[in-house]
C-alpha positions as CSV (number, residue, x, y, z in Angstrom):
1,M,27.3,19.3,4.9
2,N,25.5,17.3,3.2
3,N,25.5,17.8,-0.5
4,R,22.4,15.0,-1.3
5,R,20.4,16.3,-3.8
6,W,17.0,14.8,-4.5
7,H,14.3,15.8,-7.4
8,V,11.1,15.6,-5.7
9,P,7.7,16.6,-7.5
10,L,5.6,19.0,-5.7
11,H,2.2,20.2,-5.5
12,A,1.5,23.2,-7.3
13,T,0.6,25.1,-4.4
14,A,3.6,23.9,-2.2
15,T,5.9,25.4,-4.8
16,E,4.1,28.3,-4.3
17,A,4.6,28.3,-0.6
18,L,8.4,27.6,-1.2
19,Q,8.4,30.8,-3.8
20,K,7.6,32.7,-1.6
21,Y,9.5,31.8,1.4
22,T,12.7,32.2,-1.2
23,A,11.8,35.3,-1.4
24,F,10.8,36.6,2.1
25,R,14.3,34.5,2.7
26,R,16.9,36.8,0.4
27,L,16.0,39.7,2.4
28,Y,17.4,38.7,5.1
29,V,19.6,35.6,4.1
30,P,22.3,36.5,1.3
31,V,21.8,33.4,-1.4
32,Q,24.9,31.1,-1.5
33,P,24.6,27.7,-3.6
34,E,26.1,25.7,-0.9
35,A,23.7,27.3,2.2
36,F,20.3,25.6,4.0
37,F,17.5,26.3,1.6
38,F,15.6,26.5,5.5
39,V,17.2,28.9,8.4
40,S,16.6,30.0,11.7
41,A,16.4,34.2,12.2
42,S,20.3,34.2,12.3
43,G,20.3,32.3,8.7
44,A,21.8,29.5,10.2
45,G,20.4,26.0,8.9
46,S,17.4,24.5,11.1
47,V,18.5,21.9,13.7
48,N,16.7,18.9,13.9
49,R,15.0,20.2,17.4
50,T,13.6,23.3,15.4
51,V,11.9,21.3,12.7
52,H,10.5,18.8,15.3
53,S,8.9,21.4,17.3
54,A,7.2,22.6,14.5
55,F,5.9,19.6,13.4
56,E,4.5,19.2,17.2
57,R,2.8,22.4,16.1
58,L,1.5,21.0,13.1
59,R,0.6,17.9,14.3
60,A,-1.3,19.5,17.2
61,E,-3.1,22.3,14.7
62,L,-4.6,19.3,12.7
63,G,-5.4,17.1,15.3
64,W,-3.2,14.3,14.2
65,V,-3.2,11.1,16.5
66,A,-1.4,8.3,17.3
67,R,-2.5,5.0,15.3
68,G,0.5,2.8,16.4
69,T,2.2,2.2,19.6
70,H,4.1,5.6,19.6
71,A,2.1,8.4,22.1
72,A,1.7,10.9,19.1
73,P,2.7,10.4,14.9
74,R,6.6,11.7,14.4
75,I,7.6,12.7,11.4
76,H,9.3,9.8,9.6
77,D,5.4,8.0,10.6
78,R,4.4,10.4,7.6
79,R,7.0,9.1,5.4
80,H,6.5,4.7,6.6
81,T,2.7,5.7,5.3
82,F,3.6,7.2,2.1
83,I,5.7,4.3,1.5
84,C,3.2,2.1,2.4
85,R,0.4,3.5,0.5
86,R,2.6,3.6,-2.8
87,V,3.5,-0.5,-3.0
88,Q,-0.3,-0.9,-1.8
89,Q,-1.5,0.9,-4.6
90,W,1.1,-0.7,-7.0
91,H,0.0,-4.1,-5.9
92,Q,-3.6,-3.6,-6.7
93,Q,-2.4,-2.3,-10.1
94,G,-0.9,-4.9,-10.7
95,A,2.7,-3.0,-11.2
96,T,6.4,-4.9,-11.4
97,I,7.1,-4.3,-8.1
98,D,11.0,-5.0,-8.1
99,N,11.1,-1.8,-10.8
100,A,8.5,0.4,-9.0
101,M,10.6,-0.3,-5.1
102,A,14.3,0.5,-6.9
103,A,12.5,4.0,-7.7
104,L,10.8,4.4,-5.2
105,S,14.0,3.8,-3.2
106,T,16.0,6.4,-5.1
107,Y,13.0,8.7,-4.5
108,V,12.8,8.6,-0.3
109,G,16.8,8.7,-0.6
110,H,17.5,5.4,0.5
111,A,21.0,4.0,-0.2
112,K,20.2,0.3,-0.5
113,V,16.7,-0.7,-1.8
114,S,16.5,-3.4,0.6
115,D,16.1,-0.5,3.0
116,T,12.8,0.4,1.4
117,Y,11.7,-3.6,1.2
118,W,12.1,-3.2,4.9
119,Y,8.5,-1.2,4.7
120,L,7.2,-4.6,3.6
121,T,7.5,-6.4,6.8
122,A,5.8,-3.6,8.7
123,V,2.5,-3.8,7.6
124,P,0.7,-6.7,7.6
125,D,-1.5,-6.1,5.1
126,L,1.5,-5.4,2.9
127,M,2.9,-8.9,3.8
128,A,-0.5,-10.3,2.7
129,I,-0.7,-9.0,-0.7
130,A,2.7,-10.3,-1.3
131,G,2.3,-13.8,-0.5
132,R,-0.8,-13.8,-2.1
133,N,1.2,-12.5,-5.6
134,F,3.7,-14.7,-4.6
135,E,1.5,-17.6,-4.6
136,M,0.0,-16.8,-7.8
137,F,3.1,-16.6,-9.5
138,A,4.4,-19.6,-8.0
139,L,1.1,-21.5,-9.2
140,K,1.7,-20.2,-12.8
141,S,5.1,-21.0,-12.6
142,K,4.2,-24.6,-11.5
143,E,1.6,-24.9,-14.2
144,D,4.2,-23.8,-16.7
145,S,6.5,-26.2,-15.9
146,R,3.7,-29.1,-16.7
147,G,3.1,-27.6,-19.7
């Protein structure tokens, strides 16, 4: 069993829904500290097939359509969008990207921060922002060295 734990901030509505699920689950599945949180009717942990099936139903209900090269949005596309938008916002806000990326890498559960930096290479807009920021940094360094 994977014993990694993440602390993930949740919106109040998500917390409420998870509390309701927990109460309902206790009626059918004994509480065990190391048990899976999401379980099937038999009490077994949810398998990937079940999760992907639920995602397919949600995708259909919400009318999500693919924007990339895949036939339909995938679960990890949501993660990719989240990471890319967060990094884009940090660039626009002038945040210290290295510190922010380290925190983001931990948040999404990457073992190496380089796995999180990979997302920069996958989105031309992020590469353009990173390029502009580096250009400004290089010009400032050049001016400081003349100084």
